[in-house]
PDB file of N, CA, C and O in Angstrom, chain B, residues numbered from 101:
ATOM      1  N   MET B 101       0.573 -25.084 -12.452  1.00  0.00           N
ATOM      2  CA  MET B 101       0.251 -26.008 -11.420  1.00  0.00           C
ATOM      3  C   MET B 101      -1.313 -25.853 -11.006  1.00  0.00           C
ATOM      4  O   MET B 101      -1.812 -24.757 -10.748  1.00  0.00           O
ATOM      5  N   LYS B 102      -1.966 -26.975 -10.977  1.00  0.00           N
ATOM      6  CA  LYS B 102      -3.365 -26.858 -10.533  1.00  0.00           C
ATOM      7  C   LYS B 102      -3.410 -27.216  -9.050  1.00  0.00           C
ATOM      8  O   LYS B 102      -2.727 -28.112  -8.555  1.00  0.00           O
ATOM      9  N   THR B 103      -4.297 -26.419  -8.359  1.00  0.00           N
ATOM     10  CA  THR B 103      -4.587 -26.672  -6.952  1.00  0.00           C
ATOM     11  C   THR B 103      -5.977 -27.126  -6.747  1.00  0.00           C
ATOM     12  O   THR B 103      -6.936 -26.516  -7.219  1.00  0.00           O
ATOM     13  N   ILE B 104      -6.080 -28.191  -6.047  1.00  0.00           N
ATOM     14  CA  ILE B 104      -7.465 -28.719  -5.717  1.00  0.00           C
ATOM     15  C   ILE B 104      -7.788 -28.496  -4.334  1.00  0.00           C
ATOM     16  O   ILE B 104      -6.988 -28.893  -3.487  1.00  0.00           O
ATOM     17  N   ILE B 105      -8.912 -27.882  -3.967  1.00  0.00           N
ATOM     18  CA  ILE B 105      -9.246 -27.627  -2.559  1.00  0.00           C
ATOM     19  C   ILE B 105     -10.558 -28.402  -2.326  1.00  0.00           C
ATOM     20  O   ILE B 105     -11.494 -28.322  -3.121  1.00  0.00           O
ATOM     21  N   GLU B 106     -10.591 -29.105  -1.286  1.00  0.00           N
ATOM     22  CA  GLU B 106     -11.845 -29.771  -0.855  1.00  0.00           C
ATOM     23  C   GLU B 106     -12.618 -28.951  -0.001  1.00  0.00           C
ATOM     24  O   GLU B 106     -12.104 -28.417   0.982  1.00  0.00           O
ATOM     25  N   LEU B 107     -13.963 -28.789  -0.332  1.00  0.00           N
ATOM     26  CA  LEU B 107     -14.786 -28.079   0.617  1.00  0.00           C
ATOM     27  C   LEU B 107     -15.033 -28.611   1.910  1.00  0.00           C
ATOM     28  O   LEU B 107     -15.181 -29.830   1.987  1.00  0.00           O
ATOM     29  N   GLY B 108     -15.103 -27.923   2.935  1.00  0.00           N
ATOM     30  CA  GLY B 108     -15.329 -28.444   4.282  1.00  0.00           C
ATOM     31  C   GLY B 108     -16.919 -28.498   4.521  1.00  0.00           C
ATOM     32  O   GLY B 108     -17.751 -28.055   3.729  1.00  0.00           O
ATOM     33  N   ASP B 109     -17.182 -29.087   5.693  1.00  0.00           N
ATOM     34  CA  ASP B 109     -18.594 -29.184   6.190  1.00  0.00           C
ATOM     35  C   ASP B 109     -19.090 -27.816   6.636  1.00  0.00           C
ATOM     36  O   ASP B 109     -18.527 -27.203   7.543  1.00  0.00           O
ATOM     37  N   ARG B 110     -20.120 -27.358   6.005  1.00  0.00           N
ATOM     38  CA  ARG B 110     -20.707 -26.054   6.229  1.00  0.00           C
ATOM     39  C   ARG B 110     -21.243 -25.876   7.690  1.00  0.00           C
ATOM     40  O   ARG B 110     -21.033 -24.837   8.315  1.00  0.00           O
ATOM     41  N   GLU B 111     -21.934 -26.919   8.203  1.00  0.00           N
ATOM     42  CA  GLU B 111     -22.443 -26.852   9.599  1.00  0.00           C
ATOM     43  C   GLU B 111     -21.354 -26.888  10.643  1.00  0.00           C
ATOM     44  O   GLU B 111     -21.526 -26.308  11.715  1.00  0.00           O
ATOM     45  N   GLU B 112     -20.149 -27.598  10.354  1.00  0.00           N
ATOM     46  CA  GLU B 112     -19.023 -27.483  11.281  1.00  0.00           C
ATOM     47  C   GLU B 112     -18.479 -26.126  11.260  1.00  0.00           C
ATOM     48  O   GLU B 112     -18.143 -25.581  12.311  1.00  0.00           O
ATOM     49  N   ALA B 113     -18.362 -25.491  10.014  1.00  0.00           N
ATOM     50  CA  ALA B 113     -17.692 -24.170   9.875  1.00  0.00           C
ATOM     51  C   ALA B 113     -18.628 -23.173  10.540  1.00  0.00           C
ATOM     52  O   ALA B 113     -18.089 -22.284  11.199  1.00  0.00           O
ATOM     53  N   ALA B 114     -19.934 -23.195  10.461  1.00  0.00           N
ATOM     54  CA  ALA B 114     -20.809 -22.316  11.108  1.00  0.00           C
ATOM     55  C   ALA B 114     -20.726 -22.416  12.627  1.00  0.00           C
ATOM     56  O   ALA B 114     -20.793 -21.404  13.324  1.00  0.00           O
ATOM     57  N   ALA B 115     -20.582 -23.613  13.127  1.00  0.00           N
ATOM     58  CA  ALA B 115     -20.490 -23.833  14.612  1.00  0.00           C
ATOM     59  C   ALA B 115     -19.135 -23.301  15.074  1.00  0.00           C
ATOM     60  O   ALA B 115     -19.097 -22.756  16.177  1.00  0.00           O
ATOM     61  N   LYS B 116     -18.059 -23.396  14.374  1.00  0.00           N
ATOM     62  CA  LYS B 116     -16.768 -22.906  14.821  1.00  0.00           C
ATOM     63  C   LYS B 116     -16.800 -21.412  14.765  1.00  0.00           C
ATOM     64  O   LYS B 116     -16.227 -20.790  15.660  1.00  0.00           O
ATOM     65  N   LEU B 117     -17.401 -20.788  13.819  1.00  0.00           N
ATOM     66  CA  LEU B 117     -17.493 -19.289  13.631  1.00  0.00           C
ATOM     67  C   LEU B 117     -18.339 -18.788  14.818  1.00  0.00           C
ATOM     68  O   LEU B 117     -18.001 -17.797  15.465  1.00  0.00           O
ATOM     69  N   GLY B 118     -19.417 -19.481  15.076  1.00  0.00           N
ATOM     70  CA  GLY B 118     -20.317 -18.975  16.152  1.00  0.00           C
ATOM     71  C   GLY B 118     -19.554 -19.068  17.508  1.00  0.00           C
ATOM     72  O   GLY B 118     -19.839 -18.273  18.403  1.00  0.00           O
ATOM     73  N   ALA B 119     -18.653 -19.957  17.674  1.00  0.00           N
ATOM     74  CA  ALA B 119     -17.848 -20.056  18.937  1.00  0.00           C
ATOM     75  C   ALA B 119     -16.970 -18.928  19.234  1.00  0.00           C
ATOM     76  O   ALA B 119     -16.653 -18.693  20.400  1.00  0.00           O
ATOM     77  N   ILE B 120     -16.497 -18.114  18.124  1.00  0.00           N
ATOM     78  CA  ILE B 120     -15.494 -17.147  18.292  1.00  0.00           C
ATOM     79  C   ILE B 120     -16.243 -15.683  18.081  1.00  0.00           C
ATOM     80  O   ILE B 120     -15.604 -14.657  18.312  1.00  0.00           O
ATOM     81  N   MET B 121     -17.473 -15.627  17.682  1.00  0.00           N
ATOM     82  CA  MET B 121     -18.079 -14.379  17.445  1.00  0.00           C
ATOM     83  C   MET B 121     -18.300 -13.694  18.795  1.00  0.00           C
ATOM     84  O   MET B 121     -18.657 -14.360  19.766  1.00  0.00           O
ATOM     85  N   GLY B 122     -18.089 -12.343  18.876  1.00  0.00           N
ATOM     86  CA  GLY B 122     -18.313 -11.535  20.008  1.00  0.00           C
ATOM     87  C   GLY B 122     -17.353 -10.337  20.050  1.00  0.00           C
ATOM     88  O   GLY B 122     -16.778  -9.887  19.059  1.00  0.00           O
ATOM     89  N   GLU B 123     -17.249  -9.894  21.236  1.00  0.00           N
ATOM     90  CA  GLU B 123     -16.340  -8.662  21.580  1.00  0.00           C
ATOM     91  C   GLU B 123     -15.339  -9.035  22.596  1.00  0.00           C
ATOM     92  O   GLU B 123     -15.651  -9.564  23.663  1.00  0.00           O
ATOM     93  N   TYR B 124     -14.125  -8.748  22.248  1.00  0.00           N
ATOM     94  CA  TYR B 124     -13.002  -9.084  23.161  1.00  0.00           C
ATOM     95  C   TYR B 124     -12.315  -7.665  23.588  1.00  0.00           C
ATOM     96  O   TYR B 124     -11.973  -6.793  22.789  1.00  0.00           O
ATOM     97  N   ARG B 125     -12.191  -7.614  24.925  1.00  0.00           N
ATOM     98  CA  ARG B 125     -11.626  -6.214  25.461  1.00  0.00           C
ATOM     99  C   ARG B 125     -10.379  -6.599  26.317  1.00  0.00           C
ATOM    100  O   ARG B 125     -10.352  -7.665  26.933  1.00  0.00           O
ATOM    101  N   HIS B 126      -9.350  -5.709  26.342  1.00  0.00           N
ATOM    102  CA  HIS B 126      -8.148  -5.857  27.144  1.00  0.00           C
ATOM    103  C   HIS B 126      -7.962  -4.424  27.742  1.00  0.00           C
ATOM    104  O   HIS B 126      -7.736  -3.507  26.953  1.00  0.00           O
ATOM    105  N   SER B 127      -8.035  -4.188  28.992  1.00  0.00           N
ATOM    106  CA  SER B 127      -7.776  -2.922  29.691  1.00  0.00           C
ATOM    107  C   SER B 127      -6.409  -2.990  30.295  1.00  0.00           C
ATOM    108  O   SER B 127      -5.989  -4.047  30.767  1.00  0.00           O
ATOM    109  N   PHE B 128      -5.704  -1.887  30.291  1.00  0.00           N
ATOM    110  CA  PHE B 128      -4.414  -1.827  30.931  1.00  0.00           C
ATOM    111  C   PHE B 128      -4.041  -0.433  31.347  1.00  0.00           C
ATOM    112  O   PHE B 128      -4.667   0.517  30.876  1.00  0.00           O
ATOM    113  N   GLU B 129      -3.061  -0.252  32.197  1.00  0.00           N
ATOM    114  CA  GLU B 129      -2.517   0.989  32.646  1.00  0.00           C
ATOM    115  C   GLU B 129      -1.604   1.525  31.458  1.00  0.00           C
ATOM    116  O   GLU B 129      -0.846   0.734  30.897  1.00  0.00           O
ATOM    117  N   ASN B 130      -1.662   2.777  31.092  1.00  0.00           N
ATOM    118  CA  ASN B 130      -0.988   3.336  30.041  1.00  0.00           C
ATOM    119  C   ASN B 130      -0.319   4.604  30.518  1.00  0.00           C
ATOM    120  O   ASN B 130      -0.534   4.993  31.666  1.00  0.00           O
ATOM    121  N   GLY B 131       0.474   5.269  29.710  1.00  0.00           N
ATOM    122  CA  GLY B 131       1.066   6.475  30.009  1.00  0.00           C
ATOM    123  C   GLY B 131       1.711   7.233  28.862  1.00  0.00           C
ATOM    124  O   GLY B 131       1.619   6.794  27.715  1.00  0.00           O
ATOM    125  N   ASP B 132       2.346   8.331  29.130  1.00  0.00           N
ATOM    126  CA  ASP B 132       3.041   9.052  28.148  1.00  0.00           C
ATOM    127  C   ASP B 132       4.470   9.416  28.584  1.00  0.00           C
ATOM    128  O   ASP B 132       4.851   9.060  29.699  1.00  0.00           O
ATOM    129  N   VAL B 133       5.289  10.115  27.754  1.00  0.00           N
ATOM    130  CA  VAL B 133       6.686  10.335  28.012  1.00  0.00           C
ATOM    131  C   VAL B 133       6.734  11.528  29.132  1.00  0.00           C
ATOM    132  O   VAL B 133       7.800  11.786  29.692  1.00  0.00           O
ATOM    133  N   GLU B 134       5.662  12.168  29.401  1.00  0.00           N
ATOM    134  CA  GLU B 134       5.735  13.244  30.390  1.00  0.00           C
ATOM    135  C   GLU B 134       5.274  12.700  31.820  1.00  0.00           C
ATOM    136  O   GLU B 134       5.237  13.460  32.788  1.00  0.00           O
ATOM    137  N   GLY B 135       4.935  11.389  31.907  1.00  0.00           N
ATOM    138  CA  GLY B 135       4.645  10.811  33.147  1.00  0.00           C
ATOM    139  C   GLY B 135       3.122  10.744  33.397  1.00  0.00           C
ATOM    140  O   GLY B 135       2.701  10.252  34.444  1.00  0.00           O
ATOM    141  N   GLU B 136       2.334  11.206  32.502  1.00  0.00           N
ATOM    142  CA  GLU B 136       0.886  11.144  32.871  1.00  0.00           C
ATOM    143  C   GLU B 136       0.453   9.640  32.613  1.00  0.00           C
ATOM    144  O   GLU B 136       0.874   8.958  31.679  1.00  0.00           O
ATOM    145  N   LYS B 137      -0.394   9.249  33.520  1.00  0.00           N
ATOM    146  CA  LYS B 137      -0.917   7.801  33.634  1.00  0.00           C
ATOM    147  C   LYS B 137      -2.444   7.835  33.300  1.00  0.00           C
ATOM    148  O   LYS B 137      -3.193   8.696  33.761  1.00  0.00           O
ATOM    149  N   TYR B 138      -2.829   6.887  32.509  1.00  0.00           N
ATOM    150  CA  TYR B 138      -4.278   6.710  32.159  1.00  0.00           C
ATOM    151  C   TYR B 138      -4.556   5.302  31.749  1.00  0.00           C
ATOM    152  O   TYR B 138      -3.651   4.543  31.402  1.00  0.00           O
ATOM    153  N   ARG B 139      -5.817   4.959  31.792  1.00  0.00           N
ATOM    154  CA  ARG B 139      -6.270   3.512  31.448  1.00  0.00           C
ATOM    155  C   ARG B 139      -6.596   3.511  29.958  1.00  0.00           C
ATOM    156  O   ARG B 139      -7.132   4.481  29.423  1.00  0.00           O
ATOM    157  N   SER B 140      -6.265   2.412  29.307  1.00  0.00           N
ATOM    158  CA  SER B 140      -6.527   2.231  27.849  1.00  0.00           C
ATOM    159  C   SER B 140      -7.242   0.941  27.748  1.00  0.00           C
ATOM    160  O   SER B 140      -7.080   0.076  28.610  1.00  0.00           O
ATOM    161  N   THR B 141      -7.980   0.783  26.795  1.00  0.00           N
ATOM    162  CA  THR B 141      -8.727  -0.444  26.437  1.00  0.00           C
ATOM    163  C   THR B 141      -8.584  -0.875  24.976  1.00  0.00           C
ATOM    164  O   THR B 141      -9.007  -0.098  24.120  1.00  0.00           O
ATOM    165  N   ASN B 142      -8.064  -1.965  24.626  1.00  0.00           N
ATOM    166  CA  ASN B 142      -8.006  -2.528  23.314  1.00  0.00           C
ATOM    167  C   ASN B 142      -9.362  -3.348  23.108  1.00  0.00           C
ATOM    168  O   ASN B 142      -9.866  -4.065  23.973  1.00  0.00           O
ATOM    169  N   VAL B 143      -9.884  -3.126  21.794  1.00  0.00           N
ATOM    170  CA  VAL B 143     -11.146  -3.889  21.618  1.00  0.00           C
ATOM    171  C   VAL B 143     -11.117  -4.469  20.164  1.00  0.00           C
ATOM    172  O   VAL B 143     -10.772  -3.825  19.173  1.00  0.00           O
ATOM    173  N   LEU B 144     -11.516  -5.735  20.172  1.00  0.00           N
ATOM    174  CA  LEU B 144     -11.730  -6.461  18.897  1.00  0.00           C
ATOM    175  C   LEU B 144     -13.096  -7.012  18.856  1.00  0.00           C
ATOM    176  O   LEU B 144     -13.446  -7.915  19.616  1.00  0.00           O
ATOM    177  N   SER B 145     -13.910  -6.451  17.930  1.00  0.00           N
ATOM    178  CA  SER B 145     -15.333  -6.972  17.743  1.00  0.00           C
ATOM    179  C   SER B 145     -15.383  -7.805  16.554  1.00  0.00           C
ATOM    180  O   SER B 145     -14.790  -7.442  15.538  1.00  0.00           O
ATOM    181  N   ARG B 146     -16.064  -8.930  16.597  1.00  0.00           N
ATOM    182  CA  ARG B 146     -16.154  -9.848  15.512  1.00  0.00           C
ATOM    183  C   ARG B 146     -17.564 -10.334  15.453  1.00  0.00           C
ATOM    184  O   ARG B 146     -17.991 -11.174  16.245  1.00  0.00           O
ATOM    185  N   PHE B 147     -18.271  -9.806  14.521  1.00  0.00           N
ATOM    186  CA  PHE B 147     -19.615 -10.246  14.221  1.00  0.00           C
ATOM    187  C   PHE B 147     -19.755 -10.627  12.681  1.00  0.00           C
ATOM    188  O   PHE B 147     -19.381  -9.860  11.794  1.00  0.00           O
ATOM    189  N   ASP B 148     -20.289 -11.799  12.451  1.00  0.00           N
ATOM    190  CA  ASP B 148     -20.326 -12.289  11.143  1.00  0.00           C
ATOM    191  C   ASP B 148     -19.044 -12.165  10.470  1.00  0.00           C
ATOM    192  O   ASP B 148     -18.069 -12.718  10.979  1.00  0.00           O
ATOM    193  N   SER B 149     -18.923 -11.513   9.399  1.00  0.00           N
ATOM    194  CA  SER B 149     -17.633 -11.248   8.639  1.00  0.00           C
ATOM    195  C   SER B 149     -17.183  -9.885   8.816  1.00  0.00           C
ATOM    196  O   SER B 149     -16.228  -9.517   8.131  1.00  0.00           O
ATOM    197  N   HIS B 150     -17.760  -9.020   9.685  1.00  0.00           N
ATOM    198  CA  HIS B 150     -17.377  -7.652   9.847  1.00  0.00           C
ATOM    199  C   HIS B 150     -16.500  -7.633  11.186  1.00  0.00           C
ATOM    200  O   HIS B 150     -16.819  -8.285  12.180  1.00  0.00           O
ATOM    201  N   TYR B 151     -15.413  -6.858  11.115  1.00  0.00           N
ATOM    202  CA  TYR B 151     -14.587  -6.642  12.268  1.00  0.00           C
ATOM    203  C   TYR B 151     -14.289  -5.177  12.518  1.00  0.00           C
ATOM    204  O   TYR B 151     -14.242  -4.355  11.603  1.00  0.00           O
ATOM    205  N   GLU B 152     -14.074  -4.861  13.897  1.00  0.00           N
ATOM    206  CA  GLU B 152     -13.660  -3.576  14.278  1.00  0.00           C
ATOM    207  C   GLU B 152     -12.495  -3.793  15.308  1.00  0.00           C
ATOM    208  O   GLU B 152     -12.574  -4.540  16.283  1.00  0.00           O
ATOM    209  N   LEU B 153     -11.407  -3.041  14.961  1.00  0.00           N
ATOM    210  CA  LEU B 153     -10.160  -3.038  15.882  1.00  0.00           C
ATOM    211  C   LEU B 153      -9.821  -1.695  16.286  1.00  0.00           C
ATOM    212  O   LEU B 153      -9.612  -0.812  15.455  1.00  0.00           O
ATOM    213  N   ALA B 154      -9.751  -1.486  17.683  1.00  0.00           N
ATOM    214  CA  ALA B 154      -9.231  -0.303  18.223  1.00  0.00           C
ATOM    215  C   ALA B 154      -8.211  -0.543  19.262  1.00  0.00           C
ATOM    216  O   ALA B 154      -8.495  -1.127  20.307  1.00  0.00           O
ATOM    217  N   LEU B 155      -6.861  -0.041  18.956  1.00  0.00           N
ATOM    218  CA  LEU B 155      -5.858  -0.353  19.865  1.00  0.00           C
ATOM    219  C   LEU B 155      -5.203   0.927  20.365  1.00  0.00           C
ATOM    220  O   LEU B 155      -5.138   1.868  19.575  1.00  0.00           O
ATOM    221  N   GLU B 156      -4.714   1.060  21.587  1.00  0.00           N
ATOM    222  CA  GLU B 156      -4.031   2.175  22.148  1.00  0.00           C
ATOM    223  C   GLU B 156      -2.755   1.713  22.584  1.00  0.00           C
ATOM    224  O   GLU B 156      -2.603   0.587  23.058  1.00  0.00           O
ATOM    225  N   PHE B 157      -1.719   2.641  22.424  1.00  0.00           N
ATOM    226  CA  PHE B 157      -0.389   2.351  22.844  1.00  0.00           C
ATOM    227  C   PHE B 157       0.176   3.479  23.587  1.00  0.00           C
ATOM    228  O   PHE B 157      -0.491   4.498  23.772  1.00  0.00           O
ATOM    229  N   TYR B 158       1.426   3.342  24.040  1.00  0.00           N
ATOM    230  CA  TYR B 158       2.120   4.351  24.928  1.00  0.00           C
ATOM    231  C   TYR B 158       2.184   5.599  24.299  1.00  0.00           C
ATOM    232  O   TYR B 158       2.356   5.602  23.081  1.00  0.00           O
ATOM    233  N   ASN B 159       2.070   6.753  24.949  1.00  0.00           N
ATOM    234  CA  ASN B 159       2.145   8.171  24.476  1.00  0.00           C
ATOM    235  C   ASN B 159       0.990   8.521  23.686  1.00  0.00           C
ATOM    236  O   ASN B 159       1.092   9.454  22.889  1.00  0.00           O
ATOM    237  N   GLY B 160      -0.094   7.891  23.806  1.00  0.00           N
ATOM    238  CA  GLY B 160      -1.351   8.411  23.139  1.00  0.00           C
ATOM    239  C   GLY B 160      -1.442   7.847  21.680  1.00  0.00           C
ATOM    240  O   GLY B 160      -2.369   8.204  20.952  1.00  0.00           O
ATOM    241  N   HIS B 161      -0.494   6.975  21.252  1.00  0.00           N
ATOM    242  CA  HIS B 161      -0.620   6.523  19.884  1.00  0.00           C
ATOM    243  C   HIS B 161      -1.804   5.465  19.805  1.00  0.00           C
ATOM    244  O   HIS B 161      -1.989   4.681  20.736  1.00  0.00           O
ATOM    245  N   THR B 162      -2.547   5.465  18.745  1.00  0.00           N
ATOM    246  CA  THR B 162      -3.699   4.635  18.409  1.00  0.00           C
ATOM    247  C   THR B 162      -3.635   4.063  17.015  1.00  0.00           C
ATOM    248  O   THR B 162      -2.969   4.564  16.109  1.00  0.00           O
ATOM    249  N   CYS B 163      -4.369   2.987  16.909  1.00  0.00           N
ATOM    250  CA  CYS B 163      -4.556   2.355  15.649  1.00  0.00           C
ATOM    251  C   CYS B 163      -5.970   1.767  15.603  1.00  0.00           C
ATOM    252  O   CYS B 163      -6.385   0.969  16.444  1.00  0.00           O
ATOM    253  N   GLU B 164      -6.713   2.239  14.511  1.00  0.00           N
ATOM    254  CA  GLU B 164      -8.144   1.764  14.388  1.00  0.00           C
ATOM    255  C   GLU B 164      -8.280   1.259  12.942  1.00  0.00           C
ATOM    256  O   GLU B 164      -7.697   1.776  11.988  1.00  0.00           O
ATOM    257  N   ARG B 165      -9.141   0.157  12.865  1.00  0.00           N
ATOM    258  CA  ARG B 165      -9.442  -0.339  11.485  1.00  0.00           C
ATOM    259  C   ARG B 165     -10.710  -1.140  11.563  1.00  0.00           C
ATOM    260  O   ARG B 165     -10.990  -1.805  12.561  1.00  0.00           O
ATOM    261  N   GLU B 166     -11.414  -1.073  10.580  1.00  0.00           N
ATOM    262  CA  GLU B 166     -12.689  -2.002  10.455  1.00  0.00           C
ATOM    263  C   GLU B 166     -12.857  -2.337   9.002  1.00  0.00           C
ATOM    264  O   GLU B 166     -12.357  -1.673   8.094  1.00  0.00           O
ATOM    265  N   GLY B 167     -13.552  -3.350   8.849  1.00  0.00           N
ATOM    266  CA  GLY B 167     -13.820  -3.910   7.486  1.00  0.00           C
ATOM    267  C   GLY B 167     -14.450  -5.264   7.549  1.00  0.00           C
ATOM    268  O   GLY B 167     -14.854  -5.754   8.604  1.00  0.00           O
ATOM    269  N   ASN B 168     -14.525  -5.873   6.343  1.00  0.00           N
ATOM    270  CA  ASN B 168     -15.098  -7.283   6.210  1.00  0.00           C
ATOM    271  C   ASN B 168     -14.063  -8.325   5.931  1.00  0.00           C
ATOM    272  O   ASN B 168     -13.369  -8.231   4.918  1.00  0.00           O
ATOM    273  N   ALA B 169     -13.917  -9.351   6.805  1.00  0.00           N
ATOM    274  CA  ALA B 169     -13.044 -10.347   6.676  1.00  0.00           C
ATOM    275  C   ALA B 169     -13.463 -11.504   5.682  1.00  0.00           C
ATOM    276  O   ALA B 169     -14.614 -11.940   5.657  1.00  0.00           O
ATOM    277  N   ARG B 170     -12.506 -11.948   4.908  1.00  0.00           N
ATOM    278  CA  ARG B 170     -12.848 -12.994   3.956  1.00  0.00           C
ATOM    279  C   ARG B 170     -12.007 -14.197   4.279  1.00  0.00           C
ATOM    280  O   ARG B 170     -12.113 -15.223   3.608  1.00  0.00           O
TER     281      ARG B 170
END
């Protein structure tokens, strides 16, 4: 099966990408099973095609990743 993809407008794509570029943060009250409370901040940075992701979860669990999006 052959797939045909039409190319979009480059200027429109650049404008839409520019509208979402930046850094997004969400801060929240967190804690652990022993009752300790602390503040956590999840961060998503999106610049050009590079991204950074840092998430914090209950009981001190974290997830971090960065790379280039295609």
